[in-house]
N, C-alpha and C positions, 0 to 999 in steps of 0.2 A: 504493500500500500504506500510505498514511498512516493511514487509519482503523484498519487491523488492527494496525499497529505501536503506535499510540497507545492501543490497548486495554490494553496492559501497565500503563499508569499507572492506568487505571480499575480494573483488578483489584487493584492494590496498595493503592488508596485506598478500596476498597469496605468494607462492614461485615460481610463474611463472617468466620467464625472464622479465626484466623491460619494454621492448618494447611491449610485448604482454599485460602486465598489463595496460600500459598507453593507448594503443589502445582500449582494452576491456573496460576500465574505461570511456573513451570518448564516446564509443558507448552506454554504460549504461546511461550516462548522456543524450545522444541523444534520447534514448527510453523514458526516463523520460519526456523530453521536448515534445516529440510527444504526450505522454499521457496527458500532461497538455493542449495541443492544442485540443485534443479530448474532454476533459472535458469542455473547453471553448466553443466549438461549440455545445456541448450537451446542455449546459445551454442556449445558444442563441436560439436553436431550441425549447427547452421546454418552453421558455418564449415568443415564437413567437405568436402574437395575430392574430388568423384567423378573428377576427372582423374587422381587417383592410381591408380585402377583401370586406366586406360589405360596408364600407365607400367608398372604391374605386368604387364599382359598382353603388353607389348612386350619385356619382359626375357627374356633367354636362360635356358635351364634349366641353364646351366653357371655355374661360379664365375668370379670375376674373373680367375683364372689360366688360364681356358679349359678346365679339366678338368671332367668331369661331377660334379655334386653327389653326394656320397656319404652324406648324412645322411637316411636314410629317415624319421626322426622329425621332420625339419624340414618344416613345412607350406609349400606353394607360396606365393609372395609375395601373389598375389591373395587366397588364403584367409586369409592373415594380416591383410590389410586388412579383409576381411569380419569377422574376429574383433575387430579394433580398433573397427570401426563398431558391432558388437553390444555391446561393452563400454560404449560411450557410451549406446546405446539402453537397455541394462540399468540404468545409473545414473539415466537420466531417468525411466524407467517405475517403478522401485522407489521412488524418492524421491517421485515425483508421487502414487503411491497411498498412501505412508506419511504424506503431508500429511493425508489424510482420517482415517486411523486415529489419528494423534496428536492431531488436532483433536477427535475424538470423546472422547478421554480428558480433554482440557482442559475440554470442555463438561460432561462427567460430574462433574468436581470442582467446577465452578461451580454447576451446577443441582441436584446431589443430594448430592455428597460422595464418600466412599470407594467406588471401583469394586469390583464383585463379579466377580472373575475377569478374563479377557481381554476387551478391548473392541475391536470392529471397527466401522468406520463403517457398513458395510452392515447391521449388526444393531442399530445405535443409533438412537433412544433406548430405554431399558428400558421395560417395560410400566408404565403409570401416570404416568410423568413428563410426557408431553404434557397429560394431564388435569389434573395439578397446576398447570401453568402454561399453561392453555388460551388465555390472551390473547396469548401470545407468537407472533410470526411465524416463529420458528425452525423449527418442525416442518414447515411448508409448504415452506420453502426447502430443507431437507434432503431431503424426499420428492421435490421437483422435480429436484434435481441427480442423484439416484439413477436417475431415468428418462431422463436425457440420453444420447444415443447416444455422445457422446465419452467419458462416464464409464464406460458399459458396455464400450466397446472398451478403455479403459485397464485395466479390471479383467481383461479377457481377456488382454491383453498381460502384465500383472503375474503372473497365474496361470500362464501359459505359461512365462515366464522363471524363475519361482521353483520350480515344481513339475514342469515337463515337459521343455522343450527351449529351444534358442536361438530368438530371434525372427527369423523368416525375412524376408529382404528381396530385392527384385529391382531391379536397376539398369538403367535404359534410357538409352542414349546416342544422340544424333543428330549425325551427322557432316556437316559442310559442306565439300564437295569444293572449292569455290571458294576459301575462306579456309584450307582444310586445318586446321580447328579443330573442336572439339566445343562449340558455344556453348550447347547445351541438354542437360541431364542431369537425370534424376529417380531418386530412390530410393523405391521403393514398399513399403509394409507389406502383408503378406498379409491377405486378407479376414477370415480367422478362424485364428489361430495354432494352434488345437486340431484343425483339420481337415487331413487328409492325403489326397491330395497338396495342396500349397498352391495357392491360386488368388489372382489379383490383379485380378479384374474391376472392383473399385471404384476401382482406381488411387489408393489412399490415400497421398498424397505424404508422406513422412516429415517433411520440414522444415516443411511446412504444418501437419501434425498436431501437431508439437512446439510450434510457435509458438502455435497456437490453443488447445491444451490448457493451456499456461502462462497465457495470457490468461484462459481460463475459470476456472482455479483461483484466480487473483488476484482476479477479479471476485467469485467466490463468497465468498472470505475477507473481502473488503471488506463484503459484504452481511451476513455473519455478525457482523462486528465492530460494525456499526451496530445490529443487533438486540440483541446481547448487552449493549452499552452501555446501551440503553434498558431492558433487563430487570434489570440488576444491582440497582437500588434495591428491586426487588420479590422478589428471591431470598432465601430464608432457609435 
């Protein structure tokens, strides 16, 4: 992330009007913070122990005193763990998608100035801006990432968790009777969070998706930083 982090200095030292520089610089800092949150939740997901689900399943439905649990509003332990897992997925997905929307606002301040209304990455850039800076490689990179399967799926997950429901997961465990352990376990994301009933035919491994998505976002930001640095002297 060195190139993207160093872009902050390039923005501060460019010849754009002070207001645009200040706003773009703040947006750049915001993107950096969002990416920090993505990495935080990524680490939380990668370290999430599916063995906890086994412990939960083996627990009795009684309290420690041996009397039946009398709290109907209290969720079963296994469901509580599912909720904890979804809380972390929620944090990863919402921050990962927010990276792109926040980046779009930063680029808007840099390349054109005052944004007109809300800005979302999927609808950026505004009409006419690519023609104004037709020599820039920025537009091709933005169009390309919008077509990536991982980005499309990230959008689906974000839309689902913000507007519709929990992100559904399926946990597969493989038991080794010789060692009496569960050496392999997988958490799968549903094929399409908007389709009911949920299917898991693609076996989209949560931890692999999390790690690859973080890598893809980081790579994309580094590419954008290089392009923007080269464009800055020509932006007015």
